[in-house]
SEVODREN-129698 format. One record per residue: x, z, y of N, C-alpha, C, O in turn. Coordinates in steps of 0.001 Angstrom, whole numbers, padded with zeros to 6 digits, always signed. Example, Ala and Ser with C-alpha at 12.3 -4.5 7.8 and 13.67 -1.06 7.14 Angstrom:
<sites>
+013190+007800-005690+012300+007800-004500+013200+007800-003300+014236+008465-003319;+012850+007080-002250+013670+007140-001060+012900+007870+000030+013409+008039+001138;
</sites>
This chain:
<sites>
+074796+130269+100582+075884+129355+100846+075344+128158+101599+074330+127585+101201;+075992+127775+102659+075579+126646+103487+075864+125337+102767+076926+125161+102170;+074912+124431+102829+075093+123126+102198+076168+122346+102933+076223+122351+104162;+077024+121675+102170+078053+120848+102785+077696+119377+102737+078488+118531+103152;+076510+119061+102236+076072+117676+102203+075467+117318+103563+074859+118165+104216;+075633+116077+103983+075077+115658+105257+073569+115841+105275+072900+115607+104269;+073031+116256+106412+071599+116488+106476+070799+115209+106313+069618+115270+105970;+071412+114036+106549+070681+112786+106327+070300+112658+104860+069320+111987+104537;+071049+113281+103975+070743+113183+102560+069579+114078+102193+068940+113880+101160;+069298+115067+103036+068187+115976+102768+066951+115617+103585+065832+115682+103075;+067139+115247+104824+066000+115092+105724+065804+113683+106251+064731+113362+106761;+066822+112834+106136+066711+111491+106676+067106+111398+108139+067090+110300+108696;+067462+112507+108789+067883+112452+110192+069400+112429+110271+070071+113079+109469;+069958+111677+111244+071421+111572+111331+072081+112892+111719+071520+113690+112470;+073260+113099+111201+074066+114256+111599+075515+113968+111261+075814+112995+110568;+076410+114806+111744+077834+114658+111433+078069+115031+109978+077380+115891+109430;+079022+114397+109372+079363+114696+107989+080357+115842+107978+081530+115652+108299;+079897+117033+107611+080734+118218+107658+081610+118372+106416+082487+119236+106398;+081403+117577+105398+082137+117734+104156+083458+116982+104131+084162+117021+103123;+083807+116310+105196+085071+115587+105233+085587+115510+106657+084882+115841+107610;+086811+115073+106783+087362+114765+108095+087187+113260+108245+087976+112494+107692;+086175+112824+108980+085800+111407+108979+086928+110428+109265+086964+109358+108658;+087844+110751+110161+088900+109793+110468+089873+109623+109304+090702+108713+109322;+089783+110480+108299+090620+110344+107100+089902+109584+105981+090514+109245+104968;+088621+109319+106162+087842+108628+105139+088022+107127+105294+087806+106572+106371;+088419+106477+104209+088582+105037+104206+087763+104477+103046+087994+104828+101889;+086816+103614+103357+085942+103024+102352+086296+101559+102172+086250+100783+103127;+086646+101183+100963+086906+099775+100658+085659+099244+099957+085324+099672+098853;+084990+098322+100601+083714+097832+100084+083761+096349+099768+084375+095558+100483;+083105+095998+098692+082931+094600+098318+081491+094241+098662+080566+094611+097940;+081306+093534+099743+079953+093211+100187+079411+094241+101156+080120+095144+101599;+078155+094084+101468+077497+094976+102422+076292+095638+101759+075702+095065+100843;+075921+096837+102210+074745+097490+101637+073493+096647+101860+073368+095945+102863;+072585+096731+100918+071335+095976+101007+070177+096879+101429+069393+096521+102307;+070076+098041+100804+068987+098968+101112+069160+099545+102512+070278+099805+102957;+068055+099739+103189+068089+100301+104551+068725+101682+104564+069500+101997+105467;+068412+102501+103585+068985+103847+103522+070506+103781+103373+071226+104552+104006;+070992+102864+102539+072444+102703+102355+073097+102194+103631+074186+102637+103996;+072441+101272+104304+072964+100768+105578+073087+101907+106583+074082+102002+107301;+072079+102768+106632+072099+103881+107581+073197+104887+107231+073884+105392+108119;+073359+105173+105961+074408+106112+105553+075792+105583+105913+076646+106329+106390;+076005+104295+105681+077286+103696+106038+077485+103739+107551+078569+104077+108027;+076457+103403+108293+076546+103449+109758+076861+104863+110238+077653+105037+111164;+076248+105876+109618+076524+107270+109985+077988+107616+109725+078633+108256+110555;+078509+107198+108583+079914+107465+108267+080843+106797+109274+081795+107411+109756;+080563+105548+109584+081405+104813+110539+081315+105456+111921+082322+105582+112618;+080127+105857+112309+079939+106490+113619+080741+107783+113741+081190+108130+114834;+080923+108492+112642+081682+109746+112694+083181+109537+112507+083946+110501+112525;+083612+108276+112326+085040+107996+112287+085578+107397+111004+086754+107038+110947;+084758+107278+109974+085228+106666+108730+085544+105197+108987+084922+104544+109825;+086525+104699+108243+086921+103292+108378+086480+102520+107152+086432+103055+106045;+086155+101241+107368+085728+100370+106279+086676+099189+106223+087055+098636+107256;+087056+098806+105025+087905+097626+104861+087475+096882+103607+086627+097354+102850;+088069+095712+103397+087708+094900+102248+088251+095525+100960+089164+096350+100987;+087673+095117+099851+088058+095664+098551+088868+094658+097733+088789+094642+096504;+089642+093824+098415+090540+092918+097702+091699+093729+097135+091901+094880+097522;+092455+093137+096226+093585+093870+095651+094590+094259+096729+095116+095372+096713;+094859+093357+097658+095777+093676+098760+095193+094782+099629+095897+095723+099995;+093920+094676+099959+093263+095693+100779+093283+097059+100121+093530+098066+100785;+093024+097103+098811+093035+098377+098100+094432+098975+098038+094610+100179+098222;+095413+098136+097781+096792+098642+097733+097228+099179+099095+097832+100248+099178;+096923+098441+100155+097278+098901+101505+096558+100200+101836+097152+101104+102424;+095295+100302+101467+094534+101522+101734+095117+102702+100967+095211+103806+101503;+095506+102477+099724+096082+103539+098921+097390+104041+099527+097610+105249+099622;+098254+103121+099934+099521+103508+100568+099248+104283+101856+099883+105305+102114;+098319+103803+102650+098010+104471+103925+097491+105894+103694+097904+106825+104384;+096597+106058+102736+096039+107379+102480+097093+108317+101897+097139+109493+102257;+097931+107813+101006+099004+108637+100427+099954+109083+101534+100344+110249+101586;+100326+108159+102418+101240+108498+103512+100621+109485+104498+101335+110281+105107;+099297+109439+104659+098619+110308+105630+098436+111734+105113+098208+112650+105904;+098529+111930+103820+098325+113269+103252+099577+114105+103467+100601+113885+102819;+099491+115050+104365+100622+115923+104649+100839+116930+103541+100014+117054+102636;+101957+117659+103608+102297+118594+102529+101282+119714+102372+101135+120263+101280;+100579+120063+103443+099545+121093+103340+098161+120484+103185+097157+121195+103233;+098107+119168+102998+096828+118474+102923+096309+118328+101506+096844+118895+100553;+095268+117561+101409+094615+117270+100146+094424+115764+100068+093857+115159+100978;+094891+115163+098996+094697+113738+098775+093588+113570+097740+093697+114066+096619;+092529+112873+098121+091456+112543+097194+091344+111023+097160+091103+110379+098181;+091521+110470+095974+091403+109029+095770+090301+108822+094743+090385+109330+093625;+089284+108087+095115+088178+107827+094219+087913+106328+094169+087746+105684+095205;+087876+105789+092984+087564+104378+092777+086319+104292+091907+086158+105087+090982;+085440+103344+092188+084267+103108+091344+084051+101607+091161+082960+101102+091426;+085074+100896+090713+084921+099464+090482+084609+099199+089003+084395+100129+088226;+084588+097947+088640+084577+097597+087222+085994+097803+086707+086954+097745+087475;+086118+098037+085441+087428+098208+084840+087645+097193+083732+086702+096571+083243;+088894+097039+083348+089254+096097+082301+090532+096590+081656+091424+097092+082340;+090626+096449+080343+091846+096815+079632+092451+095563+079028+091762+094786+078368;+093736+095371+079257+094467+094228+078722+095801+094724+078186+096592+095300+078932;+096056+094507+076903+097301+094943+076256+097563+096434+076484+098680+096843+076802;+096523+097220+076318+096565+098682+076468+096858+099148+077889+097225+100306+078089;+096706+098280+078870+096845+098661+080283+095451+098655+080898+094721+097668+080805;+095096+099767+081523+093785+099868+082166+093900+099421+083615+094811+099825+084336;+092962+098583+084026+092960+098037+085381+091667+098377+086096+090599+098444+085488;+091782+098589+087389+090635+098690+088281+090482+097315+088921+091421+096799+089527;+089327+096739+088787+089109+095386+089284+088792+095417+090774+087984+096222+091238;+089441+094527+091510+089213+094376+092942+088221+093232+093167+087837+092528+092233;+087827+093070+094398+086884+092010+094750+087404+090632+094334+086618+089768+093946;+088704+090423+094411+089290+089111+094128+090065+089073+092805+090859+088158+092588;+089847+090045+091926+090571+090076+090654+090178+088885+089784+089021+088465+089749;+091180+088357+089084+090975+087237+088169+091636+087571+086839+092787+088008+086807;+090923+087370+085758+091462+087696+084439+092728+086912+084124+093624+087427+083455;+092810+085683+084594+093977+084849+084279+095254+085341+084963+096353+085017+084513;+095129+086105+086027+096292+086670+086729+096044+088151+087025+096240+088628+088143;+095614+088845+086000+095179+090235+086118+096238+091144+086736+095915+091957+087602;+097480+091024+086314+098515+091949+086797+098784+091787+088289+099314+092699+088922;+098426+090635+088858+098636+090421+090301+097378+090660+091134+097475+090900+092338;+096202+090598+090513+094974+090674+091303+094146+091922+091035+093181+092185+091753;+094500+092686+090025+093831+093959+089752+094854+095068+089979+096036+094796+090191;+094403+096299+089934+095295+097436+090153+095305+098275+088890+094257+098724+088426;+096478+098484+088337+096551+099280+087115+096280+100745+087446+096625+101232+088523;+095664+101421+086508+095416+102854+086693+096742+103582+086889+096820+104541+087656;+097777+103129+086200+099103+103740+086342+099613+103621+087777+100231+104551+088295;+099355+102477+088423+099766+102290+089818+099083+103307+090737+099705+103845+091653;+097816+103559+090483+097070+104530+091290+097655+105925+091102+097909+106631+092078;+097870+106324+089846+098409+107656+089583+099830+107799+090125+100179+108850+090662;+100644+106773+089995+102013+106821+090523+101998+106948+092045+102814+107670+092617;+101087+106260+092691+100965+106372+094155+100586+107786+094553+101157+108342+095492;+099633+108369+093851+099214+109742+094157+100364+110730+093955+100495+111696+094707;+101179+110491+092960+102327+111372+092708+103327+111345+093854+104037+112324+094081;+103390+110222+094583+104321+110111+095713+103836+110843+096965+104600+111018+097914;+102590+111266+096974+102051+111955+098156+102763+113283+098370+103140+113961+097414;+102940+113643+099628+103526+114949+099949+102557+116081+099645+102978+117207+099381;+101277+115790+099681+100265+116820+099441+100448+117413+098052+100605+116685+097072;+100427+118729+097973+100550+119373+096673+099224+119369+095924+099188+119542+094706;+098133+119171+096662+096810+119085+096039+096389+117623+096032+096204+117009+097083;+096243+117079+094838+095901+115658+094677+094815+115531+093633+094878+116145+092568;+093828+114732+093950+092718+114512+093035+092467+113013+092946+092182+112368+093955;+092571+112461+091750+092306+111047+091526+091099+110933+090616+091085+111477+089512;+090083+110218+091091+088820+110092+090366+088524+108624+090057+087780+107981+090798;+089090+108085+088982+088766+106701+088633+087444+106674+087859+087251+107442+086917;+086562+105803+088259+085264+105647+087604+085074+104163+087338+084247+103514+087979;+085823+103637+086412+085757+102207+086133+085228+101960+084739+085101+100809+084322;
</sites>
């Protein structure tokens, strides 16, 4: 079976990322990579068409809507978050770059909001991977 991981992960040399459709990849980042290897991996993704945006609550919500809208009925929607998480009054939140505990409902994104957004996608195949 042919590996679907980018060859940069195996050999350190740049190559196209065959495991995704790069123009559909949207990365919301808080800050910039520090390690040289991470910088190179991000540059490789951007070079192949991936987009990068801020990880503020507004930025994340806009990105989620855009990705949900872009997933056609025969497509696949994959939403993956890896932020810090917080639970308040039995509501689980994904923390954004600008989240504040004092105004959590306006500055963080509830897990329910993410799942509800994914449910609105036309794609019949949807995968939501919260890692908070």
